[in-house]
VEXDREN-2710 file (C-alpha; in Angstrom, 1 decimal):
% VEXDREN-2710
k/r/px/py/pz
1/MET/0.0/10.5/22.3
2/ASP/-3.5/11.6/21.3
3/ALA/-6.3/10.5/23.0
4/ARG/-8.5/9.5/19.7
5/THR/-5.2/7.5/18.5
6/ALA/-5.0/5.4/21.7
7/ALA/-8.4/4.4/21.6
8/VAL/-9.0/3.6/18.2
9/LEU/-5.6/1.6/18.6
10/ARG/-7.0/-0.4/21.3
11/GLU/-10.1/-0.9/19.7
12/ARG/-8.5/-2.1/16.5
13/TRP/-6.0/-4.4/18.8
14/ASP/-9.2/-5.9/20.5
15/ALA/-10.9/-6.6/17.3
16/LEU/-8.2/-8.6/15.9
17/PRO/-8.0/-12.5/15.9
18/PRO/-6.0/-14.3/19.4
19/GLY/-3.9/-15.9/16.5
20/VAL/-2.5/-12.4/15.2
21/LYS/-2.1/-10.6/18.8
22/THR/2.0/-11.2/19.1
23/ARG/4.6/-9.2/19.9
24/GLU/5.9/-8.7/16.3
25/GLN/2.2/-7.3/15.2
26/LEU/2.0/-3.7/14.4
27/LEU/-2.1/-3.5/13.8
28/GLY/-3.7/-2.2/17.0
29/ARG/0.0/-1.3/18.2
30/HIS/1.5/1.2/15.8
31/ALA/-1.0/1.4/13.1
32/VAL/-5.1/1.1/12.3
33/GLY/-3.7/0.0/9.2
34/CYS/-3.7/1.6/5.3
35/GLU/-7.0/2.8/3.5
36/GLY/-8.4/3.1/0.7
37/THR/-11.4/4.6/-1.7
38/HIS/-13.6/3.0/-3.4
39/GLY/-16.5/3.9/-6.2
40/VAL/-14.5/7.2/-6.6
41/PHE/-13.4/6.1/-10.6
42/PRO/-13.7/2.3/-11.7
43/LYS/-12.8/3.2/-15.4
44/CYS/-9.3/2.2/-16.4
45/ASN/-7.7/2.4/-20.0
46/LEU/-5.5/-0.8/-19.9
47/THR/-6.5/-4.6/-19.8
48/CYS/-5.4/-6.8/-17.3
49/SER/-5.6/-10.4/-17.1
50/PRO/-6.7/-11.1/-14.2
51/CYS/-8.7/-7.7/-13.3
52/TYR/-9.9/-7.0/-9.9
53/HIS/-12.6/-4.6/-11.3
54/SER/-16.2/-6.2/-12.2
55/ARG/-17.1/-5.9/-15.4
56/ASP/-18.8/-3.0/-15.3
57/ALA/-16.1/-0.5/-14.2
58/ASN/-15.0/0.7/-17.5
59/LYS/-18.7/1.7/-18.3
60/VAL/-18.6/4.4/-15.7
61/ARG/-17.6/8.0/-16.5
62/VAL/-14.8/9.6/-14.8
63/ASP/-16.1/12.4/-13.4
64/GLY/-13.9/14.9/-11.3
65/SER/-16.5/16.3/-9.2
66/HIS/-17.8/12.7/-8.3
67/THR/-14.8/11.8/-7.3
68/VAL/-13.6/15.1/-5.0
69/GLU/-17.0/14.6/-3.5
70/GLN/-16.6/10.7/-2.6
71/VAL/-13.0/11.3/-1.3
72/HIS/-14.0/14.1/1.0
73/ALA/-17.2/12.2/2.3
74/GLN/-15.1/8.3/2.9
75/MET/-12.0/10.3/4.5
76/ALA/-13.8/12.3/6.9
77/PHE/-15.8/9.0/7.8
78/LEU/-12.3/7.2/8.4
79/ALA/-11.1/10.0/10.3
80/GLU/-14.1/9.7/12.4
81/ARG/-13.8/5.8/13.0
82/ARG/-10.0/5.0/12.7
83/GLY/-8.7/8.4/14.3
84/PRO/-6.8/11.6/13.1
85/ARG/-4.0/9.7/10.7
86/ALA/-3.5/7.0/8.5
87/HIS/-2.1/6.2/4.7
88/ALA/-4.7/6.0/2.5
89/GLN/-4.6/5.0/-1.0
90/LEU/-6.6/6.5/-3.9
91/ILE/-7.5/4.2/-5.8
92/GLY/-10.2/2.9/-8.2
93/GLY/-9.4/2.2/-12.1
94/GLU/-6.4/4.8/-13.5
95/VAL/-5.8/7.7/-11.3
96/THR/-4.1/9.8/-14.1
97/LEU/-7.8/9.5/-16.5
98/LEU/-8.7/12.5/-13.9
99/SER/-7.7/16.1/-14.8
100/PRO/-4.5/17.3/-13.2
101/ASP/-6.7/19.2/-11.1
102/ASP/-9.2/16.9/-10.1
103/HIS/-6.4/14.4/-9.3
104/ALA/-4.7/17.1/-6.7
105/ALA/-8.0/18.1/-5.3
106/ALA/-8.5/14.9/-4.5
107/LEU/-5.5/14.4/-2.8
108/LEU/-6.0/17.7/-1.2
109/ALA/-8.9/16.5/0.2
110/MET/-7.4/13.3/2.1
111/ARG/-4.7/15.5/3.3
112/SER/-7.3/17.7/4.7
113/HIS/-8.3/14.6/7.0
114/GLY/-5.2/13.7/8.2
115/ARG/-4.5/10.9/5.3
116/GLU/-1.2/10.5/3.8
117/PRO/-2.5/9.8/0.0
118/MET/-0.8/7.3/-2.2
119/SER/-2.2/7.3/-6.0
120/MET/-2.4/4.0/-7.7
121/THR/-1.3/3.8/-11.0
122/HIS/-1.0/1.6/-14.1
123/GLY/2.2/4.6/-14.8
124/ASP/1.3/5.2/-19.0
125/PHE/1.4/9.0/-17.9
126/ASP/3.9/11.8/-19.2
127/TYR/5.5/14.1/-17.7
128/THR/3.6/16.6/-18.4
129/TYR/0.5/15.6/-16.5
130/LEU/2.7/15.1/-13.2
131/ARG/4.1/18.8/-13.7
132/ASP/0.6/20.1/-13.6
133/LEU/-0.2/17.5/-11.0
134/VAL/2.0/19.6/-8.6
135/HIS/1.5/23.1/-9.4
136/ASP/-1.9/24.9/-9.2
137/GLN/-3.2/27.0/-12.3
138/ALA/-1.1/30.2/-11.0
139/GLY/2.0/27.7/-11.6
140/ARG/3.0/27.4/-7.8
141/VAL/3.4/23.9/-5.9
142/ARG/0.0/22.5/-4.6
143/LEU/1.3/19.6/-3.5
144/PRO/5.5/19.9/-2.0
145/ARG/5.4/15.8/-1.8
146/VAL/3.6/13.3/-3.6
147/SER/3.4/9.1/-3.3
148/PHE/2.5/6.9/-6.0
149/ALA/2.3/3.2/-6.5
150/ALA/2.8/1.9/-9.9
151/HIS/1.8/-0.9/-11.4
152/PHE/4.0/-2.8/-14.1
153/ASP/4.0/-6.3/-15.2
154/SER/3.4/-8.4/-18.5
155/LEU/-0.3/-9.5/-18.0
156/MET/-1.2/-5.9/-18.8
157/ARG/-2.3/-5.1/-22.0
158/GLY/-2.1/-1.2/-24.0
159/ARG/0.5/0.4/-22.6
160/ARG/2.2/2.8/-25.1
161/GLY/5.0/1.6/-26.7
162/ILE/4.9/-2.4/-25.5
163/SER/1.0/-2.9/-26.4
164/ARG/1.5/-6.8/-25.2
165/PRO/4.9/-7.4/-23.3
166/ARG/5.9/-11.1/-23.9
167/SER/8.1/-10.9/-20.3
168/GLU/8.8/-8.9/-17.7
169/ALA/12.6/-8.1/-18.7
170/GLU/10.9/-6.3/-21.6
171/LEU/9.2/-3.5/-19.7
172/THR/12.6/-2.8/-17.5
173/ALA/13.0/0.4/-19.0
174/TYR/9.4/1.1/-18.6
175/ARG/10.0/0.7/-15.0
176/ALA/12.9/2.8/-14.9
177/ALA/11.4/5.9/-17.0
178/PHE/8.6/5.8/-14.6
179/VAL/11.0/6.9/-11.7
180/ALA/13.1/9.1/-13.9
181/MET/9.7/11.4/-14.2
182/PHE/9.7/11.9/-10.7
183/HIS/14.3/12.3/-10.2
184/ARG/13.2/15.3/-13.1
185/LEU/10.5/16.7/-11.0
186/ARG/12.5/16.8/-8.1
187/GLN/15.3/18.9/-9.7
188/GLU/13.2/21.3/-11.4
189/THR/10.4/21.6/-8.7
190/GLY/11.6/20.6/-5.1
191/VAL/9.1/18.4/-5.1
192/ARG/9.9/15.1/-2.9
193/ALA/8.4/11.8/-4.2
194/TYR/7.7/8.0/-2.4
195/LEU/7.4/5.5/-4.9
196/ALA/6.2/2.2/-5.0
197/HIS/6.5/-0.9/-7.6
198/ASN/3.2/-3.2/-8.0
199/MET/3.5/-6.7/-9.9
200/THR/1.1/-9.2/-10.4
201/VAL/2.3/-12.9/-10.0
202/THR/0.8/-15.9/-12.0
203/PRO/1.9/-19.2/-12.7
204/ALA/2.8/-17.4/-16.0
205/ASN/5.1/-14.8/-14.8
206/LEU/6.8/-16.2/-11.1
207/SER/9.7/-17.7/-12.6
208/GLN/10.5/-13.7/-13.1
209/VAL/10.3/-12.5/-10.3
210/ALA/14.0/-12.5/-9.4
211/GLY/14.6/-10.8/-12.6
212/VAL/12.6/-7.7/-11.7
213/VAL/13.4/-7.8/-8.1
214/SER/17.1/-7.2/-9.2
215/SER/16.2/-4.4/-11.9
216/VAL/13.6/-2.5/-9.5
217/ALA/15.9/-2.7/-6.7
218/ARG/18.7/-0.3/-8.9
219/GLN/16.3/2.1/-9.9
220/GLY/14.8/4.0/-7.2
221/TYR/11.8/2.7/-5.7
222/GLN/11.5/2.8/-1.9
223/MET/8.8/0.1/-1.8
224/MET/8.3/-3.0/-4.0
225/SER/5.0/-4.9/-3.6
226/PHE/3.6/-8.5/-5.4
227/GLN/0.3/-9.8/-5.3
228/PRO/-0.3/-13.2/-6.1
229/ALA/-3.2/-13.5/-8.3
230/ALA/-6.8/-14.1/-7.0
231/PHE/-9.9/-15.2/-8.4
232/VAL/-11.6/-11.4/-7.7
233/GLY/-13.1/-9.1/-10.1
234/ASP/-13.7/-10.0/-13.8
235/GLU/-14.1/-13.3/-14.3
236/ARG/-14.1/-12.9/-18.0
237/ARG/-10.2/-12.2/-17.5
238/TRP/-9.1/-15.1/-15.5
239/GLY/-7.1/-17.9/-16.7
240/GLU/-4.6/-19.8/-15.1
241/ASP/-5.1/-21.8/-11.9
242/TYR/-3.7/-18.9/-9.7
243/ALA/-3.9/-21.1/-6.2
244/GLU/-0.5/-22.8/-7.5
245/VAL/1.2/-19.5/-6.7
246/GLY/1.2/-18.9/-2.7
247/ILE/3.6/-16.5/-0.7
248/ASP/6.2/-18.8/-0.2
249/ASP/6.3/-19.0/-4.0
250/VAL/6.9/-15.3/-4.2
251/TRP/9.6/-15.0/-1.8
252/ALA/11.6/-17.6/-2.8
253/GLU/11.6/-15.7/-5.9
254/ILE/12.5/-12.3/-3.9
255/GLU/15.2/-14.0/-2.2
256/ARG/16.9/-15.5/-5.6
257/GLY/16.7/-11.7/-6.9
258/PHE/18.6/-10.3/-4.0
259/GLY/21.0/-13.5/-4.0
260/GLN/20.3/-13.4/-0.1
261/ALA/17.7/-15.1/2.6
262/ILE/15.1/-11.5/3.2
263/SER/14.2/-11.6/6.8
264/TRP/10.7/-10.5/8.0
265/GLN/9.8/-12.2/10.9
266/ALA/10.6/-9.6/13.5
267/LEU/7.6/-7.4/12.3
268/GLN/3.9/-8.6/11.0
269/PHE/1.2/-6.4/9.9
270/GLY/-2.0/-8.1/10.0
271/ASP/-2.3/-12.5/9.5
272/ARG/0.4/-13.8/7.9
273/ARG/-1.8/-15.9/5.3
274/CYS/-2.4/-12.8/3.7
275/ASN/1.1/-10.4/4.6
276/ARG/4.6/-10.8/4.5
277/THR/6.7/-7.4/4.4
278/ALA/10.0/-7.0/5.3
279/PHE/11.1/-3.3/6.3
280/GLY/14.7/-2.6/5.5
281/PHE/17.4/-0.6/3.6
282/LEU/20.4/-0.9/1.0
283/VAL/23.8/-0.2/1.5
284/GLY/24.8/-0.7/-2.3
285/GLU/23.1/-3.9/-3.5
286/ARG/22.7/-5.9/-0.1
287/TRP/19.6/-5.4/1.5
288/HIS/19.6/-5.4/5.5
289/ALA/16.3/-5.5/7.7
290/LEU/15.7/-2.8/10.6
291/VAL/15.2/-5.6/13.2
292/GLU/16.5/-9.6/13.0
293/ALA/14.0/-11.9/15.0
294/ASP/17.3/-13.7/15.8
295/ARG/18.7/-10.7/18.0
296/PRO/17.7/-10.4/21.4
297/ALA/18.9/-6.8/21.5
298/GLU/17.0/-5.8/18.4
299/THR/13.9/-7.6/19.3
300/ALA/14.0/-6.2/22.5
301/ALA/14.2/-2.6/21.0
302/ARG/11.0/-3.5/18.8
303/ASP/9.4/-4.3/21.8
304/ALA/10.1/-1.1/24.0
305/PHE/9.2/0.9/20.7
306/LEU/5.8/-0.6/19.9
307/ASP/5.1/-0.8/24.1
308/HIS/6.3/3.0/24.5
309/PHE/6.5/5.0/21.3
310/GLY/4.1/3.1/19.1
311/GLY/1.4/5.3/18.7
312/VAL/3.2/8.3/18.2
313/ASN/2.7/10.5/14.8
314/PHE/6.1/10.3/13.5
315/GLY/5.1/10.8/9.5
316/GLY/2.4/13.5/9.9
317/SER/3.7/15.5/13.2
318/PRO/6.0/19.0/12.0
319/PRO/9.8/18.4/13.8
320/LEU/9.3/20.7/16.7
321/PRO/6.3/19.0/18.0
322/LEU/7.5/15.5/17.3
323/ILE/11.1/16.2/19.0
324/VAL/8.5/17.4/22.2
325/LYS/6.6/14.2/22.2
326/VAL/9.5/12.1/22.2
327/ALA/11.6/13.7/24.6
328/ARG/8.5/13.6/27.0
329/LEU/8.9/9.5/26.4
330/VAL/12.2/9.6/26.7
331/VAL/12.0/11.4/30.2
332/ARG/9.3/8.8/31.1
333/HIS/11.2/5.5/30.1
334/PRO/14.5/6.5/30.2
335/GLY/16.0/3.0/30.3
336/ASP/14.5/3.1/26.2
337/VAL/18.0/4.9/25.3
338/ALA/20.1/2.0/26.5
339/VAL/17.5/0.1/24.8
340/ALA/18.4/1.5/21.8
341/ALA/21.5/2.3/21.6
342/ARG/22.2/-2.0/21.8
343/TRP/19.9/-1.9/18.5
344/LEU/21.7/0.6/16.9
345/ARG/25.1/-1.4/18.0
346/SER/23.7/-4.7/16.9
347/MET/21.9/-3.3/13.2
348/THR/25.3/-1.6/12.4
349/VAL/27.3/-4.7/13.3
350/ARG/25.2/-7.2/10.8
351/ALA/25.2/-4.4/8.5
352/GLY/29.1/-4.2/8.0
353/GLY/29.9/-1.6/10.7
354/MET/30.2/1.8/11.0
355/GLY/33.4/2.5/8.3
356/VAL/31.0/0.4/5.9
357/LEU/28.1/2.5/5.9
358/SER/29.8/5.9/6.4
359/ARG/31.4/5.2/3.1
360/ALA/28.1/4.2/2.0
361/ALA/26.5/7.2/3.1
362/MET/28.9/9.4/1.8
363/ARG/28.3/7.8/-1.8
364/ARG/24.5/8.0/-1.4
365/GLN/24.3/4.2/-1.5
366/ILE/22.2/3.8/1.3
367/ARG/18.4/3.6/0.5
368/PRO/15.1/2.3/2.5
369/LEU/13.7/-0.6/0.8
370/THR/10.3/-2.4/1.9
371/ILE/9.2/-5.7/0.4
372/VAL/6.0/-7.0/0.3
373/VAL/4.0/-9.8/-0.5
374/HIS/0.2/-9.3/-0.2
375/ARG/-2.5/-12.3/-0.9
376/PHE/-5.6/-11.3/-1.6
377/MET/-8.2/-14.0/-1.4
378/ASP/-10.9/-16.0/-3.7
379/ALA/-14.1/-14.3/-3.8
380/GLN/-16.1/-17.6/-3.6
381/ASP/-14.4/-17.7/-0.4
382/VAL/-14.9/-14.3/0.8
383/ALA/-18.8/-14.0/0.2
384/PRO/-19.6/-16.4/2.5
385/ALA/-17.4/-15.9/5.0
386/TRP/-18.1/-11.9/4.9
387/ASP/-22.1/-12.5/4.9
388/LEU/-21.6/-14.2/8.3
389/LEU/-19.7/-11.7/9.9
390/THR/-21.7/-9.2/8.9
391/ARG/-24.8/-11.2/11.0
392/GLY/-22.4/-11.5/13.8
393/ILE/-21.4/-15.3/13.0
394/VAL/-18.8/-17.3/13.4
395/ALA/-18.4/-19.9/10.9
396/THR/-18.0/-23.6/12.4
397/ASP/-16.6/-24.8/9.0
398/PRO/-12.5/-24.6/9.6
399/GLU/-11.9/-22.8/5.8
400/LEU/-14.9/-20.2/6.3
401/ARG/-13.5/-19.5/9.9
402/ALA/-9.9/-19.2/8.6
403/THR/-11.1/-16.7/5.9
404/GLN/-13.4/-15.0/8.4
405/GLU/-9.8/-14.4/10.5
406/ARG/-8.2/-12.7/7.7
407/LEU/-11.1/-10.3/7.0
408/GLN/-11.0/-9.3/10.7
409/ALA/-6.9/-8.9/10.7
410/CYS/-7.0/-7.2/7.1
411/THR/-4.5/-4.1/6.6
412/TYR/-6.3/-2.5/4.0
413/THR/-10.1/-1.4/5.0
414/MET/-12.7/0.7/2.8
415/GLY/-15.4/3.5/4.5
416/HIS/-18.8/3.6/3.5
417/PRO/-20.1/6.5/5.1
418/VAL/-23.5/5.7/4.1
419/THR/-24.1/2.5/5.9
420/GLY/-21.5/3.2/8.3
421/GLU/-19.3/0.0/7.8
422/LEU/-15.8/-0.9/7.8
423/VAL/-15.4/-3.0/5.0
424/PRO/-12.1/-5.1/4.3
425/ALA/-10.7/-5.3/0.7
426/CYS/-11.1/-8.6/-0.1
427/ALA/-14.9/-7.9/1.1
428/GLN/-15.2/-4.7/-1.1
429/HIS/-13.7/-6.3/-4.2
430/SER/-15.3/-9.7/-3.8
431/VAL/-18.8/-8.5/-2.6
432/LEU/-19.5/-5.1/-3.1
433/ASP/-17.8/-3.5/-6.1
434/ARG/-20.1/-5.4/-8.4
435/GLY/-23.2/-3.6/-6.7
436/GLU/-21.0/-0.4/-6.6
437/ASN/-20.5/-0.5/-10.2
438/GLU/-23.9/-1.5/-11.5
439/GLN/-25.0/2.0/-9.5
440/LEU/-22.3/3.8/-10.7
441/ARG/-23.1/3.1/-14.5
442/ARG/-26.5/4.4/-14.3
443/LEU/-25.1/7.8/-12.3
444/LEU/-22.5/8.6/-14.4
445/PRO/-23.0/6.6/-17.7
446/LEU/-20.1/7.6/-20.8
447/THR/-22.7/9.1/-23.2
448/VAL/-24.3/12.2/-21.8
449/LEU/-27.4/12.8/-23.8
450/PRO/-28.4/16.4/-24.0
451/THR/-31.0/17.6/-22.6
452/SER/-33.6/19.4/-24.7
453/SER/-34.3/23.4/-24.0
END
């Protein structure tokens, strides 16, 4: 294992609250968590209710040079503080308001610092933009793989062709068309893509989640993620009682959409009050977990993997060096071969047996699919808890302390190279975004007055 990776994993584990240091915890054992940009392009051309951006976000000009400069600075800082590799989101307002060249430059900047980038979008752009993004000016492929998370829900206003959707079902064709663009891209250029589907959930569309799950699972996304709304960002766009929708409510809808229970207890990212993640795969239309918490052969394999292979960089290592790394660890832990075999046998049996899996594989009916619910916290709760944390004070009030614990176990971090801070996403959006966007409004005004000669 890379020495820096080992060090940052230990540091991350040591910083976690005691309540989340469990056998199923992935933070500090397999990953330091995800990362995101901030203050790089706050402007968006859709209107959402709720919107997590502050009211000044759309008063900031999109400026590609500013974006690329800030992305370099933030990713360099994150690499220094959080190790040589992590997944990072290119996030702000709408990423496709950047020109294809500036967008590509930002993604390449992230990769240059060991980050695997994902572009966060509302998905309302054309194939021409996507084609230009992956090619340079000479027509050569500059991005052999891309990752996009597309946000579709009926709370969004201004999408071309359906400015004010009345239901989630009305967006089904738009969700499918987004995936189709990337299928075409693969056929024409060979560029591979990882696609995630995001959706905000409020009391208004909670009952429609099952229908979204049923359709999205068939469309070709590799992840579907749902975020119960919180009182964060532009208060002018707050409406319903968002507290009515919790993780359990959304999960029940997800299971209704699949027509089966969705197991998540064997693996955990961060705090259970914030995140619920189910790692698995589809065989036809039925979903299966990679690890089931009630099967000893499978949890034994999980424990062996996290204990012995947890810090290995599987996603970012070239094939030959990765094989060498794994082989060395197998030699060091030879008993893990039998543990892995028992896991594979157990998983194969519950997924229908080797015959079912073989036939599904030949028909290309086996697909990875990760299911996520992430619950943000309200700004009024985060602000005082974050203030105490920055001053090194442990809250005595039970609710404030619970918020502090969730912030300490956050899986999603922003880097601030100027102040040297690593900031949880909820603190960024609840506390820091407003001031940042006020400064950016002055630095990058929408109207640039001509200078006199």
